[in-house]
N, C-alpha and C positions, 0 to 999 in steps of 0.2 A: 691672421695674426691676432695677438692679444695686447692690450694696453694695461699696464700695472700702475695703480695709484695707491701706494702704501700696501695695505693688506687686501685691497679690492682688485679685482681682475675683470676686465671688460673685453668682449670680442671686438675685433677691428674689422669693419666691413667697408669696402670701397664701392661706391655706386656711381655709375656714369649719369650724365644728364639724360632727360627723357628723349631728346632728339637723337642722341648717340646710341641709346639702347635699342631703338627700333631700326637703325640703319647698319646693316652688316659691313658696308664699306667704311663707315666712320669707325667701327670697332677694329677693322683691319688696319687702320692707320695709327693705332696706338703704338708708341715706341716702347720697346722692351730692351733693357740693358743686357749685354752679354758679359762673359767672363773676361774678355779682352778689353772691356770698356766701351765697346761700340754700342750704338743704339739703332736698332733695326725695327721696321714695322712688324706688327703681330701677324699680318697676312703672309709673311714669308716663313713663319713658323707653324701656322695652323690654318686649316680650312674653316672658314666661318660661314655657316648656313643658318637659315631661319627654319626651324622644324617644330613640330608639336611634341611636347614632353611633359613630364610631371613637374609641377611647381615646387613640390616638396619630396625629398627622398628620405624614406625611413629605413632604418637598419635594425636587424635583430641578430645578435651574435655575429656582427661584422658581415652580415648578408643583407642585401636589399630586400625590402618587403613592400608589397602593395596590398592594401586592405580593401576588400569589397564587402560592404555591409548591406543587409536587407532585413526588413521587418516582416515577419510571417503573421498573417491574420487569416482567420477563417479555416484553418486546417492545422494539423499537428506538425510539430517541428521535425519529427523523425521522418515522416513520409516526404516532406518537402526536401529535406537534404538528400534523401535517397534518390528522388527524381532528379534533383540538380546534379548529383554525381554522375548519374547515367547520361544526362544530356551533355555535360562537359566532356565526359570520356568519348562520346561519339563525335562531337562537333569541334572540339578544341584540341589541336595538336601542339604539344609542347616539346621543345628540344630535350632529348634525353640527357640527364646528368647536369643540366643547367637550371631547370625550373622544376618546381614541384608545387602541388596544391594541398593546403592543409585547411581543415574545417574546424573552426574554434567557436568562441563565444558561448551562447546558451546551448548549442549542440554539444560542445565539449563537456559542459556541466551535466547535460542529460546523459551522456555516456558514462560519466563517473557515477552519477546517481543510480543508473541501471545496474552497474556492477555491484554497488552496495546493496541494492534491493534484492538481488539474487541471493544474498546471504541473509539479509534481515528478515525477509518474508518467511522462508522455511523455519528459521529459528523462532519467530513469533508464533507460527502455527504449532510447532512442536512444544513450545512452552504452554500454550493454551490446552493442548491435548494432555500434557503431563499433569497440569493442575486439575483438570477434570477427572483424571484417573485417581489422583490423590484424594479427591472429594468422594467419589462413588465406589472406589475400590473394585471396579469391574469394568472391562472394556466395552461391554454391550451398552450400558447406560452412558458411558463416556462418548462413544461414537454416536449415540442418539442425540446427545446435546451438541456434539461437534457438527452435526448436519446443519445447524443454524448458520455456520460460516459460509458454505457455498450458497445457501438460500439468500443470505444477505448480499453476497457478491452479485447475484442475478439482479437484484433490485438496484444496486449501484450502477451496473452496466446499463440497465434500461433507463435510469435517470440521466446518465450522460448522453444516451442516444436521443432521448426526448428533447433535451435542451441543446442538442447539436454541439456538444463540447468534445474536443479531442482528449485522448488519454495523455495525461501529463504526470510529472513527478508529484505535484500536490494531490492529484487524484489517487496516485498509488499510496501516498501517505494516508489518505482517507480510507482506502481499503484495509490498510493495516489497523487503523483505529477501529474500523467497523468490525473487524474480526473479534475483538474483545467485547464489544457491546452486544453483538448479535447473539451470543450464547446466553445472555441473561434471561431472555424469554423462555428458552428451552430449559434452562435450569429450574425456573419456577414451575414449569409444567411437569418435568420429570421428577423433581423432588416431591411434589404433591402426589403424584401417582404412586411413588414408592411408599409414602406415608399411608395412603389409603390401602395399599396392599398389605401392609403390616397389620392393619385393623381387620383383615380377613375378607375384604371385598374382592369380588372377581375382577379379572383384568378389564373386561368391557365396562363394567360399572365404575371402576377406578379411573379409567381414561375419560369417560363421559363426565363424571363429577369434577375431575380436575380441570377439564376445559371450561366448565361452567363457573367454578369458584375462582379460578385464576384469570378470568377474562379482564376484570378491572385492573388488577396489578400489572398485567402485561400491557394493557392500553396506556397506563400511566407511565410505565418505563419507556414505551415508544414515543409518547408525546413529549416527555421531558427531553429526550435526546434529539427529536426532530425539531421541535419549536426553538430550541436553543441555537440551531444552525440556520434558521430562516433569514436573519439579517445578513449573515455572511453569504448566503446563496444568492441574494439579490443586490449585493453591494456593487457599486460602480466607481468607487473612489480609488485612492492610492492602495496598491496591493490587491485589488479585486481579482486580478488574473490568477492569483494564488488561492484566494479564499473561496471563490465560486466553485471550482471543481471539487475541492475537499468537502465543502458543505453539501453539494449536490449528491455526492457519493454517500455520505452519511445519512442524509434524509431518505433517499431512495432505498438504501440498504436496511435501515431499521424498520421501515414500513413493510418491505418485503419479508423480513425476518418475522415480523409479527403475524402476517397472514399465513406464512408457511408453518409457523409454530402452532397456530390454532387449528389448521386444517391438515397439513401434510404430516406433521410429527405425530399426531394421533394415529394416523394410518400406519406409519412406520413402527410405532410402538406395538401395535397389534400384529402386524404382518411379520416383522422381524423380531418375534418374541423369542426369548431364550428358552432352551429346553428345560431349564429349572422352573421357569414360570409355567410352562405347559404341563408339567407333570405334578407340580406342587402349587396349586392355586391358593391354598391357605397358608403356605409357609412364609417365613420372613425373607428378607432380601438375600440372606446367605444360604437359603435352601434347607435350613435345619427343621426337623420335624419336632413337634411338641408332643411329649409323652406325658399323659396324666394318669395318676392312679385312680382306679375305679373300685369302690367298695361295694360289696354285695348287700342286698336288702335283707330284711328279716327272714325271708323265705329261703335264702341261700343256706348252704351247709355251714355249720358252725363246728369248731374244734374245741373240745373240753380239755382243760389242763388237769392233770392228775393231782397237782399240789394246791390248786386254787379252784374255787367254785365259780369264778367269773369266766366269761366267755371272751375269746379274741377272734375277731373276724380275720379270715385269710385274704391277704391282698391279692387282687387279680389285676395285672398290668395289661392293658390293651392299647395298642397304637391307634391313634385317631386317623382314620383315612381322610385323605385330602384329594 
């Protein structure tokens, strides 16, 4: 029941003495009033036994609920829950229709985050590729630069494996952030190669010179991104379980992207060369040929005008072979 004191309301609880609470016979002797006004002992109305039971009964939507909690350490949450589900399904038999098992907490948040990531990750990669195409105006160079994304992911995965860290939502966020940073090194290299090609240099010379001249800018880009995440990668305070995987992925990814950009991208640029570059080594990026007028020397044939005594050279247009 409840006790009212003005606007205040207090729950009414009746508690027996300590000696009566531990003795089932004493509880059975409690007198209970009936509708006819009689008082009979409680033992005539109910069976009183001492059994093991929950000290607190929780309800959710008018249904009883028992919560079992566990802290997962040393492994990822997804594999732990999958193994626990298989074990409970094999060894625990629950009456059908009366009991059910639900997995919540951080695992429930993990499932919601995975659903969002299945949408966010493709959209982020598509936006990066679209921006690269808007920059270079051709798919070949765009795909060349975009190869930095899988190269960076390789480094992020290796960094997690070296530090023995499971894949988590924070690590997934690190991979998304890494996708945008990883293309910077490739953009420096590809843009320099395109500039050297406009100056008339051959493909091999342009690739070699670009790798040499852009070594320091690429190293600076990588060091700035990596050193900034070092404190997060080795933190052990509040929130470190979120910071460490993210920082580890970014540091390993940018280092891998730098190495792959300087070594592998050069090979890809030469091997997977566009037909335009193969046939027009001295052309510009759009493949246009440069046509120059060539004037004859003094020994060439001259045409004399009938009205004037001056001479005009006859223009000879010759395409420049490339």
